[in-house]
Every structure is written in C-alpha cells, then in structure tokens.
C-alpha positions as CSV (number, residue, x, y, z in Angstrom):
1,X,46.9,-80.5,15.2
2,X,48.9,-77.3,14.8
3,X,48.1,-75.9,11.4
4,X,50.1,-72.8,11.5
5,X,53.2,-74.3,13.2
6,X,53.4,-71.8,16.1
7,X,53.5,-74.6,18.7
8,X,49.9,-74.0,19.9
9,X,47.2,-76.6,19.1
10,X,44.4,-75.5,16.8
11,X,41.8,-76.0,19.6
12,X,43.7,-73.6,21.8
13,X,44.9,-71.2,19.2
14,X,43.1,-67.9,18.7
15,X,44.4,-67.7,15.2
16,X,45.3,-71.1,13.8
17,X,46.0,-70.3,10.1
18,X,48.5,-68.4,8.1
19,X,47.7,-66.0,5.1
20,X,48.7,-68.6,2.5
21,X,46.2,-71.0,3.9
22,X,43.3,-68.6,3.1
23,X,43.9,-68.6,-0.7
24,X,40.8,-70.0,-2.3
25,X,38.4,-68.8,0.4
26,X,37.8,-68.1,4.1
27,X,36.4,-70.7,6.5
28,X,33.4,-69.4,8.5
29,X,33.9,-70.9,12.0
30,X,30.3,-69.9,13.2
31,X,27.1,-68.5,11.6
32,X,23.9,-67.4,13.1
33,X,20.6,-66.1,11.9
34,X,18.1,-64.2,14.0
35,X,14.7,-64.7,12.3
36,X,12.9,-61.8,13.9
37,X,15.4,-59.2,12.6
38,X,16.6,-61.2,9.5
39,X,20.2,-60.7,10.7
40,X,22.9,-63.1,9.4
41,X,26.2,-63.0,11.3
42,X,29.4,-64.8,10.1
43,X,32.5,-65.3,12.3
44,X,35.8,-66.0,10.7
45,X,39.6,-65.6,11.3
46,X,40.9,-62.4,9.7
47,X,44.3,-60.7,9.3
48,X,45.1,-57.1,10.3
49,X,45.0,-54.7,7.4
50,X,43.0,-57.0,5.0
51,X,39.4,-55.9,4.0
52,X,36.7,-58.5,4.4
53,X,33.1,-58.5,3.1
54,X,30.0,-60.8,2.8
55,X,29.1,-61.9,-0.6
56,X,25.9,-63.6,-1.9
57,X,24.9,-65.7,-4.8
58,X,21.8,-67.7,-5.9
59,X,24.1,-70.6,-6.6
60,X,26.9,-72.0,-4.3
61,X,28.9,-72.6,-7.5
62,X,28.7,-68.9,-8.4
63,X,30.1,-67.4,-10.6
64,X,28.0,-64.3,-9.8
65,X,28.9,-63.4,-6.2
66,X,27.7,-60.0,-5.2
67,X,29.1,-57.9,-2.3
68,X,26.5,-57.1,0.4
69,X,26.6,-55.0,3.6
70,X,29.6,-53.2,4.9
71,X,33.3,-54.3,4.9
72,X,35.6,-54.6,7.9
73,X,39.4,-54.1,8.0
74,X,40.7,-55.4,11.4
75,X,43.4,-53.6,13.3
76,X,44.6,-56.9,14.7
77,X,44.4,-60.6,13.7
78,X,41.9,-62.9,15.2
79,X,38.2,-63.8,15.2
80,X,36.1,-61.3,13.2
81,X,32.4,-60.9,12.8
82,X,30.4,-59.5,9.8
83,X,26.6,-59.1,9.9
84,X,24.0,-58.2,7.3
85,X,20.2,-58.0,7.1
86,X,18.9,-60.6,4.7
87,X,16.5,-59.7,2.0
88,X,13.1,-61.0,2.8
89,X,12.2,-61.6,-0.8
90,X,15.0,-64.0,-1.6
91,X,13.8,-67.6,-2.1
92,X,17.3,-69.1,-1.8
93,X,20.7,-67.5,-1.3
94,X,24.2,-68.5,-0.4
95,X,26.6,-66.4,1.6
96,X,30.4,-66.4,2.0
97,X,33.1,-64.2,3.5
98,X,35.6,-62.8,0.9
99,X,38.6,-60.5,1.2
100,X,40.5,-58.1,-1.0
101,X,44.0,-59.5,-1.4
C-alpha cells in the first residue's frame, strides 16, 4: 500500500501520509510508558512548521481535551516524539496528539 502516492510502500516510507489525511486526528504509531518515572512517550508522523501537543481527557469521547506538557514544532517532516510525566493521582485518563492547524 502507498497511502501518499509517492511511489514508496508505506512499510518502507518514513512519512506515508499527506497533510489532508491528518484531518480529524493524528495516528500515534508507537507509545511507551516508563512506570518508575511515570513518563508517557507518543511517536507520530508530523509535518515541518506545524505545532503539536499532547492532550488528555477523562473520557475518550471528550469533549474536554486539555493540553499537557510542551509543544513541538518540527523543522522537517517525519517521525516525532512527545513525552510527558503522567499525574500519579489520575485514576483513568486518555491521551492523544493534536496539532494547531
């Protein structure tokens, strides 16, 4: 499959999507959580010049998504990583990567 039509198969493409394919949300391609430091890291494909952030909500359906941690504005397109320290008092929370259009 070649989602972005650049002639490179998705499994070999460092950046398989186009900006219009991100409308409605970003796909996190990898997540990790380090229990001892309570650090959550999310990897996603990002575009140069767009600002990305992690948001959290007590419900996956929202609508109250709150920005947490720092933002990142990549200088080049490709795989990006955002990390935050998770609040130890939260009983349940959902996280997503969002961007400023």
